[in-house]
py3Dmol code that shows the C-alpha trace and the ligand (Angstrom):
import py3Dmol

protein = """\
ATOM      1  CA  MET A   1       0.003  -0.031   0.071  1.00  0.00           C
ATOM      2  CA  THR A   2       1.281   3.513  -0.725  1.00  0.00           C
ATOM      3  CA  THR A   3       1.939   5.561   2.331  1.00  0.00           C
ATOM      4  CA  GLY A   4      -0.354   8.530   2.978  1.00  0.00           C
ATOM      5  CA  ARG A   5       0.990  11.982   2.067  1.00  0.00           C
ATOM      6  CA  PHE A   6       0.159  15.337   3.226  1.00  0.00           C
ATOM      7  CA  ILE A   7       0.106  18.129   0.584  1.00  0.00           C
ATOM      8  CA  ALA A   8      -0.895  21.766   1.346  1.00  0.00           C
ATOM      9  CA  LEU A   9      -1.773  24.428  -1.171  1.00  0.00           C
ATOM     10  CA  GLU A  10      -0.862  27.891  -0.315  1.00  0.00           C
ATOM     11  CA  GLY A  11      -0.866  31.373  -1.826  1.00  0.00           C
ATOM     12  CA  GLY A  12      -2.545  34.715  -1.775  1.00  0.00           C
ATOM     13  CA  GLU A  13      -6.179  35.545  -2.558  1.00  0.00           C
ATOM     14  CA  GLY A  14      -7.301  34.636  -6.125  1.00  0.00           C
ATOM     15  CA  ALA A  15      -4.334  32.257  -6.771  1.00  0.00           C
ATOM     16  CA  GLY A  16      -6.672  29.525  -7.853  1.00  0.00           C
ATOM     17  CA  LYS A  17      -5.652  27.120  -5.075  1.00  0.00           C
ATOM     18  CA  SER A  18      -9.195  25.604  -4.650  1.00  0.00           C
ATOM     19  CA  THR A  19      -9.473  24.774  -8.418  1.00  0.00           C
ATOM     20  CA  GLN A  20      -6.067  23.267  -8.282  1.00  0.00           C
ATOM     21  CA  ALA A  21      -6.913  21.161  -5.100  1.00  0.00           C
ATOM     22  CA  ARG A  22      -9.860  19.729  -7.017  1.00  0.00           C
ATOM     23  CA  LEU A  23      -7.854  18.897 -10.155  1.00  0.00           C
ATOM     24  CA  LEU A  24      -5.103  17.272  -8.058  1.00  0.00           C
ATOM     25  CA  ALA A  25      -7.581  15.208  -6.055  1.00  0.00           C
ATOM     26  CA  GLU A  26      -9.123  13.947  -9.250  1.00  0.00           C
ATOM     27  CA  ALA A  27      -5.751  13.105 -10.745  1.00  0.00           C
ATOM     28  CA  LEU A  28      -4.660  11.261  -7.664  1.00  0.00           C
ATOM     29  CA  ARG A  29      -7.919   9.325  -7.378  1.00  0.00           C
ATOM     30  CA  GLY A  30      -7.311   8.367 -11.061  1.00  0.00           C
ATOM     31  CA  LYS A  31      -4.219   6.561  -9.958  1.00  0.00           C
ATOM     32  CA  GLY A  32      -6.180   4.602  -7.395  1.00  0.00           C
ATOM     33  CA  LEU A  33      -5.182   6.571  -4.410  1.00  0.00           C
ATOM     34  CA  ASP A  34      -7.402   7.183  -1.314  1.00  0.00           C
ATOM     35  CA  VAL A  35      -7.630  10.977  -1.319  1.00  0.00           C
ATOM     36  CA  VAL A  36      -9.093  13.327   1.327  1.00  0.00           C
ATOM     37  CA  THR A  37      -9.568  17.055   0.229  1.00  0.00           C
ATOM     38  CA  THR A  38      -9.961  19.624   2.984  1.00  0.00           C
ATOM     39  CA  ARG A  39      -9.498  23.239   3.717  1.00  0.00           C
ATOM     40  CA  GLU A  40      -8.412  25.888   6.396  1.00  0.00           C
ATOM     41  CA  PRO A  41      -9.723  27.392   8.368  1.00  0.00           C
ATOM     42  CA  GLY A  42     -12.228  24.512   8.583  1.00  0.00           C
ATOM     43  CA  GLY A  43     -12.368  20.895   7.649  1.00  0.00           C
ATOM     44  CA  THR A  44     -14.137  19.595  10.692  1.00  0.00           C
ATOM     45  CA  ALA A  45     -17.433  20.825  12.264  1.00  0.00           C
ATOM     46  CA  GLY A  46     -15.563  22.500  15.162  1.00  0.00           C
ATOM     47  CA  ALA A  47     -13.059  24.202  12.930  1.00  0.00           C
ATOM     48  CA  GLU A  48     -15.838  25.302  10.552  1.00  0.00           C
ATOM     49  CA  ALA A  49     -17.524  27.003  13.443  1.00  0.00           C
ATOM     50  CA  ILE A  50     -14.338  28.926  14.076  1.00  0.00           C
ATOM     51  CA  ARG A  51     -14.005  29.685  10.334  1.00  0.00           C
ATOM     52  CA  THR A  52     -17.375  31.372  10.468  1.00  0.00           C
ATOM     53  CA  LEU A  53     -16.244  33.611  13.297  1.00  0.00           C
ATOM     54  CA  LEU A  54     -12.915  34.385  11.725  1.00  0.00           C
ATOM     55  CA  LEU A  55     -14.226  35.353   8.314  1.00  0.00           C
ATOM     56  CA  ASN A  56     -17.515  37.008   9.285  1.00  0.00           C
ATOM     57  CA  GLY A  57     -16.428  38.634  12.616  1.00  0.00           C
ATOM     58  CA  VAL A  58     -18.868  39.333  15.238  1.00  0.00           C
ATOM     59  CA  GLU A  59     -21.593  41.881  15.286  1.00  0.00           C
ATOM     60  CA  GLY A  60     -21.442  44.899  17.566  1.00  0.00           C
ATOM     61  CA  ASP A  61     -17.675  45.013  18.017  1.00  0.00           C
ATOM     62  CA  GLY A  62     -17.130  48.005  15.704  1.00  0.00           C
ATOM     63  CA  GLY A  63     -15.619  46.177  12.732  1.00  0.00           C
ATOM     64  CA  GLU A  64     -12.207  44.578  13.195  1.00  0.00           C
ATOM     65  CA  SER A  65     -13.037  41.869  15.951  1.00  0.00           C
ATOM     66  CA  TRP A  66     -10.044  40.254  17.822  1.00  0.00           C
ATOM     67  CA  ASN A  67      -6.495  41.641  17.896  1.00  0.00           C
ATOM     68  CA  PRO A  68      -3.829  39.924  15.836  1.00  0.00           C
ATOM     69  CA  ARG A  69      -2.848  37.616  18.743  1.00  0.00           C
ATOM     70  CA  ALA A  70      -6.365  36.508  19.472  1.00  0.00           C
ATOM     71  CA  GLU A  71      -6.884  35.922  15.663  1.00  0.00           C
ATOM     72  CA  ALA A  72      -3.701  33.720  15.440  1.00  0.00           C
ATOM     73  CA  LEU A  73      -4.958  31.709  18.460  1.00  0.00           C
ATOM     74  CA  LEU A  74      -8.279  31.129  16.864  1.00  0.00           C
ATOM     75  CA  PHE A  75      -6.583  29.850  13.562  1.00  0.00           C
ATOM     76  CA  ALA A  76      -4.363  27.599  15.683  1.00  0.00           C
ATOM     77  CA  ALA A  77      -7.386  26.270  17.570  1.00  0.00           C
ATOM     78  CA  ALA A  78      -9.255  25.511  14.303  1.00  0.00           C
ATOM     79  CA  ARG A  79      -6.111  23.789  13.016  1.00  0.00           C
ATOM     80  CA  SER A  80      -5.817  21.727  16.171  1.00  0.00           C
ATOM     81  CA  ASP A  81      -9.195  20.301  15.795  1.00  0.00           C
ATOM     82  CA  HIS A  82      -8.670  19.738  12.135  1.00  0.00           C
ATOM     83  CA  VAL A  83      -5.331  17.919  12.527  1.00  0.00           C
ATOM     84  CA  HIS A  84      -6.605  15.800  15.496  1.00  0.00           C
ATOM     85  CA  ARG A  85      -9.943  14.699  14.066  1.00  0.00           C
ATOM     86  CA  LEU A  86      -9.236  14.550  10.293  1.00  0.00           C
ATOM     87  CA  ILE A  87      -5.801  14.884   8.974  1.00  0.00           C
ATOM     88  CA  ARG A  88      -3.870  12.541  11.352  1.00  0.00           C
ATOM     89  CA  PRO A  89      -6.465   9.768  11.161  1.00  0.00           C
ATOM     90  CA  ALA A  90      -6.560  10.068   7.262  1.00  0.00           C
ATOM     91  CA  LEU A  91      -2.715   9.846   7.017  1.00  0.00           C
ATOM     92  CA  ALA A  92      -2.698   7.013   9.500  1.00  0.00           C
ATOM     93  CA  ARG A  93      -4.955   4.884   7.252  1.00  0.00           C
ATOM     94  CA  GLY A  94      -2.656   5.572   4.300  1.00  0.00           C
ATOM     95  CA  ALA A  95      -4.820   8.335   2.557  1.00  0.00           C
ATOM     96  CA  TRP A  96      -3.521  11.407   0.713  1.00  0.00           C
ATOM     97  CA  VAL A  97      -4.620  14.557   2.360  1.00  0.00           C
ATOM     98  CA  ILE A  98      -4.804  17.622   0.095  1.00  0.00           C
ATOM     99  CA  CYS A  99      -5.346  20.763   2.175  1.00  0.00           C
ATOM    100  CA  ASP A 100      -6.404  24.122   0.778  1.00  0.00           C
ATOM    101  CA  ARG A 101      -4.170  26.452   3.095  1.00  0.00           C
ATOM    102  CA  TYR A 102      -2.648  25.319   6.365  1.00  0.00           C
ATOM    103  CA  PHE A 103       0.217  26.421   8.842  1.00  0.00           C
ATOM    104  CA  ASP A 104       2.126  28.599   6.322  1.00  0.00           C
ATOM    105  CA  SER A 105      -0.975  30.827   5.868  1.00  0.00           C
ATOM    106  CA  SER A 106      -0.895  31.649   9.551  1.00  0.00           C
ATOM    107  CA  ARG A 107       2.806  32.473   9.165  1.00  0.00           C
ATOM    108  CA  ALA A 108       2.086  34.660   6.165  1.00  0.00           C
ATOM    109  CA  TYR A 109      -1.158  36.327   7.180  1.00  0.00           C
ATOM    110  CA  GLN A 110      -0.947  36.567  11.051  1.00  0.00           C
ATOM    111  CA  GLY A 111       2.792  36.725  10.848  1.00  0.00           C
ATOM    112  CA  GLY A 112       3.790  38.689   7.730  1.00  0.00           C
ATOM    113  CA  GLY A 113       0.458  40.563   7.489  1.00  0.00           C
ATOM    114  CA  GLY A 114      -0.430  40.971  11.173  1.00  0.00           C
ATOM    115  CA  GLY A 115       2.988  41.380  12.711  1.00  0.00           C
ATOM    116  CA  LEU A 116       3.341  38.394  14.916  1.00  0.00           C
ATOM    117  CA  SER A 117       6.749  36.805  15.042  1.00  0.00           C
ATOM    118  CA  ASP A 118       7.338  33.622  13.128  1.00  0.00           C
ATOM    119  CA  ALA A 119       8.605  31.996  16.409  1.00  0.00           C
ATOM    120  CA  ASP A 120       5.291  32.874  18.135  1.00  0.00           C
ATOM    121  CA  ILE A 121       3.222  31.305  15.231  1.00  0.00           C
ATOM    122  CA  SER A 122       5.448  28.200  15.325  1.00  0.00           C
ATOM    123  CA  THR A 123       4.926  27.950  19.119  1.00  0.00           C
ATOM    124  CA  LEU A 124       1.069  28.041  18.697  1.00  0.00           C
ATOM    125  CA  HIS A 125       1.390  25.347  16.027  1.00  0.00           C
ATOM    126  CA  ALA A 126       3.523  23.224  18.303  1.00  0.00           C
ATOM    127  CA  ILE A 127       1.016  23.460  21.151  1.00  0.00           C
ATOM    128  CA  GLY A 128      -2.112  23.080  18.901  1.00  0.00           C
ATOM    129  CA  SER A 129      -0.968  20.523  16.368  1.00  0.00           C
ATOM    130  CA  GLU A 130       2.212  19.102  17.675  1.00  0.00           C
ATOM    131  CA  GLY A 131       3.972  20.842  14.867  1.00  0.00           C
ATOM    132  CA  LEU A 132       2.633  18.592  12.083  1.00  0.00           C
ATOM    133  CA  LEU A 133       3.939  19.787   8.795  1.00  0.00           C
ATOM    134  CA  PRO A 134       2.908  18.739   5.184  1.00  0.00           C
ATOM    135  CA  ASP A 135       5.199  16.451   3.194  1.00  0.00           C
ATOM    136  CA  LEU A 136       5.112  19.259   0.481  1.00  0.00           C
ATOM    137  CA  THR A 137       3.640  22.672   0.316  1.00  0.00           C
ATOM    138  CA  LEU A 138       2.622  24.005  -3.131  1.00  0.00           C
ATOM    139  CA  LEU A 139       2.918  27.759  -3.228  1.00  0.00           C
ATOM    140  CA  VAL A 140       0.682  28.854  -6.059  1.00  0.00           C
ATOM    141  CA  GLU A 141       1.776  32.450  -7.172  1.00  0.00           C
ATOM    142  CA  VAL A 142       0.151  34.850  -9.493  1.00  0.00           C
ATOM    143  CA  SER A 143       0.685  38.446 -10.436  1.00  0.00           C
ATOM    144  CA  PRO A 144      -1.344  40.986  -8.587  1.00  0.00           C
ATOM    145  CA  SER A 145      -3.304  42.020 -11.674  1.00  0.00           C
ATOM    146  CA  ILE A 146      -4.435  38.430 -12.309  1.00  0.00           C
ATOM    147  CA  ALA A 147      -5.416  37.979  -8.696  1.00  0.00           C
ATOM    148  CA  VAL A 148      -7.535  41.094  -8.921  1.00  0.00           C
ATOM    149  CA  GLU A 149      -9.219  39.855 -12.083  1.00  0.00           C
ATOM    150  CA  ARG A 150      -9.993  36.416 -10.562  1.00  0.00           C
ATOM    151  CA  LEU A 151     -11.321  37.992  -7.291  1.00  0.00           C
ATOM    152  CA  ALA A 152     -13.634  40.150  -9.223  1.00  0.00           C
ATOM    153  CA  LEU A 153     -15.158  37.123 -10.866  1.00  0.00           C
ATOM    154  CA  ARG A 154     -15.332  35.187  -7.547  1.00  0.00           C
ATOM    155  CA  ASP A 155     -16.143  37.521  -4.772  1.00  0.00           C
ATOM    156  CA  THR A 156     -19.164  39.240  -6.444  1.00  0.00           C
ATOM    157  CA  GLU A 157     -20.794  39.747  -2.980  1.00  0.00           C
ATOM    158  CA  GLY A 158     -17.759  41.304  -1.427  1.00  0.00           C
ATOM    159  CA  SER A 159     -14.862  39.805   0.331  1.00  0.00           C
ATOM    160  CA  ASP A 160     -14.608  38.467   3.867  1.00  0.00           C
ATOM    161  CA  ARG A 161     -12.900  40.056   6.940  1.00  0.00           C
ATOM    162  CA  ILE A 162      -9.399  38.932   5.972  1.00  0.00           C
ATOM    163  CA  GLY A 163      -9.596  38.977   2.153  1.00  0.00           C
ATOM    164  CA  GLY A 164     -11.003  42.486   2.457  1.00  0.00           C
ATOM    165  CA  ARG A 165      -7.874  43.935   4.143  1.00  0.00           C
ATOM    166  CA  ASP A 166      -5.886  46.722   2.415  1.00  0.00           C
ATOM    167  CA  ARG A 167      -3.267  46.160  -0.367  1.00  0.00           C
ATOM    168  CA  ALA A 168      -0.327  46.733   1.874  1.00  0.00           C
ATOM    169  CA  TYR A 169      -1.460  43.829   4.063  1.00  0.00           C
ATOM    170  CA  HIS A 170      -1.790  41.498   1.075  1.00  0.00           C
ATOM    171  CA  ALA A 171       1.545  42.667  -0.325  1.00  0.00           C
ATOM    172  CA  ARG A 172       3.225  41.664   3.046  1.00  0.00           C
ATOM    173  CA  VAL A 173       1.508  38.306   2.884  1.00  0.00           C
ATOM    174  CA  ALA A 174       2.737  37.619  -0.663  1.00  0.00           C
ATOM    175  CA  GLY A 175       6.265  38.840   0.398  1.00  0.00           C
ATOM    176  CA  ALA A 176       6.126  36.501   3.374  1.00  0.00           C
ATOM    177  CA  PHE A 177       5.085  33.384   1.307  1.00  0.00           C
ATOM    178  CA  ALA A 178       7.868  34.194  -1.178  1.00  0.00           C
ATOM    179  CA  ALA A 179      10.433  34.487   1.547  1.00  0.00           C
ATOM    180  CA  PHE A 180       9.381  31.111   3.133  1.00  0.00           C
ATOM    181  CA  ALA A 181       9.786  29.294  -0.222  1.00  0.00           C
ATOM    182  CA  GLU A 182      13.180  30.994  -0.692  1.00  0.00           C
ATOM    183  CA  THR A 183      14.615  30.046   2.718  1.00  0.00           C
ATOM    184  CA  GLU A 184      12.983  26.548   2.997  1.00  0.00           C
ATOM    185  CA  PRO A 185      13.290  25.106  -0.503  1.00  0.00           C
ATOM    186  CA  ALA A 186      12.946  21.519   0.613  1.00  0.00           C
ATOM    187  CA  ARG A 187       9.469  22.132   2.074  1.00  0.00           C
ATOM    188  CA  PHE A 188       8.041  24.210  -0.782  1.00  0.00           C
ATOM    189  CA  ALA A 189       7.429  23.900  -4.437  1.00  0.00           C
ATOM    190  CA  ARG A 190       6.826  27.211  -6.146  1.00  0.00           C
ATOM    191  CA  ILE A 191       4.092  26.871  -8.828  1.00  0.00           C
ATOM    192  CA  ASP A 192       3.409  29.612 -11.466  1.00  0.00           C
ATOM    193  CA  GLY A 193      -0.312  30.083 -11.361  1.00  0.00           C
ATOM    194  CA  ASN A 194      -0.638  32.623 -14.062  1.00  0.00           C
ATOM    195  CA  GLY A 195      -1.694  30.280 -16.748  1.00  0.00           C
ATOM    196  CA  ASN A 196      -4.904  28.516 -17.295  1.00  0.00           C
ATOM    197  CA  PRO A 197      -5.957  25.848 -14.746  1.00  0.00           C
ATOM    198  CA  GLN A 198      -4.653  22.920 -16.808  1.00  0.00           C
ATOM    199  CA  GLU A 199      -1.209  24.425 -17.264  1.00  0.00           C
ATOM    200  CA  THR A 200      -0.967  25.091 -13.530  1.00  0.00           C
ATOM    201  CA  HIS A 201      -2.170  21.649 -12.864  1.00  0.00           C
ATOM    202  CA  ALA A 202       0.626  20.224 -15.083  1.00  0.00           C
ATOM    203  CA  LEU A 203       3.205  22.050 -13.091  1.00  0.00           C
ATOM    204  CA  ILE A 204       1.740  20.704  -9.769  1.00  0.00           C
ATOM    205  CA  LEU A 205       1.839  17.156 -11.069  1.00  0.00           C
ATOM    206  CA  ALA A 206       5.450  17.659 -12.121  1.00  0.00           C
ATOM    207  CA  ALA A 207       6.370  19.049  -8.660  1.00  0.00           C
ATOM    208  CA  LEU A 208       4.709  15.997  -7.066  1.00  0.00           C
ATOM    209  CA  ALA A 209       6.311  13.343  -9.183  1.00  0.00           C
ATOM    210  CA  PRO A 210       9.037  12.561  -6.694  1.00  0.00           C
ATOM    211  CA  LEU A 211       6.415  11.689  -4.146  1.00  0.00           C
ATOM    212  CA  LEU A 212       4.450   9.469  -6.553  1.00  0.00           C
ATOM    213  CA  SER A 213       7.264   7.290  -7.738  1.00  0.00           C
TER     214      SER A 213
END
"""
ligand_1 = """\
25
TYD
P -10.941 31.510 1.909
O -12.188 32.036 1.400
O -10.826 30.033 2.011
O -9.792 32.126 1.124
P -8.919 31.723 -0.277
O -10.075 31.240 -1.267
O -8.281 32.902 -0.696
O -8.061 30.586 0.109
O -10.655 32.277 3.285
C -9.617 31.982 4.030
C -8.996 33.251 4.553
O -8.412 33.041 5.832
C -8.042 33.857 3.605
O -8.205 35.277 3.583
C -6.722 33.541 4.339
C -7.068 33.520 5.845
N -6.148 32.719 6.581
C -5.368 33.263 7.563
O -5.398 34.468 7.672
N -4.619 32.531 8.425
C -4.636 31.086 8.274
O -3.982 30.401 9.042
C -5.494 30.495 7.290
C -5.530 28.969 7.189
C -6.278 31.348 6.446
"""
view = py3Dmol.view(width=600, height=400)
view.addModel(protein, "pdb")
view.setStyle({"model": 0}, {"cartoon": {"style": "trace"}})
view.addModel(ligand_1, "xyz")
view.setStyle({"model": 1}, {"stick": {}})
view.zoomTo()
view.show()
C-alpha cells in the first residue's frame, strides 16, 4: 500500500488554489489513491464554526474583531481540531490529504500581514497541532493583476474579513510566502499560477512526481 502523504496548497487571494486542489484530487484518485480534500480554516465541524467567526467577525464590536494575537490563536485552535480529528486519522490509514491552506497561511497572514513573530506562530502550532507539517507545500503564485481579475469574478458579493484587508497587508502576505519558499526550498514547490488551470495543474503534477514514484 502507498503511504499517505500530506500536501498543502498555499498562496494569496485569487491564486486559484481551490480549483487546483480539486484537479489534483481527481488526478490522484485516477491513480487509485485514497484522497481526502479539506481546507483551512475549517475541515471539521468544530473548525468550520471557528471559520465562520474568523471570516465574518462578530456583530457589535465596531468592525475589526479580535486583535492579531487572538486571531492567531483562533486559527491555531481551528487547526488543532482539524489535525486531530481529520488529518492525522486520514494519514494513519494511508490516505493522501490535500489541504487548501494550512500552517504557512498563519505564518504569512498573522505573521507577515499581522505582525506576529514567526517564532510565536510556530509555538502556537507546536501546542495546537504538535507541529505537524505537510510533506510538500505547493505555493501557487500569481501576478497581482491576475489575482484582482479572478477575485472580481469570484467575490461578487464582497470579500470576507481577512480577504478585504488593504493592499499593503496582502503585499506583506505575498512577500512572506515568497520568503518562506526561498529560505525553505525543501518544504516548498513554487508553482506559477498565471496560466490556465490545466497549465497550472501540469506544473503541480510535475512537482509531485518525486512523491508518486
Ligand atoms: P478562503 O475564502 O478560504 O480564502 P481563499 O479562497 O483565498 O483561500 O478564506 C480563508 C481566509 O483566511 C484567507 O483570507 C486567508 C485567511 N487565513 C489566515 O489568515 N490564516 C490562516 O492560518 C489560514 C488557514 C487562512
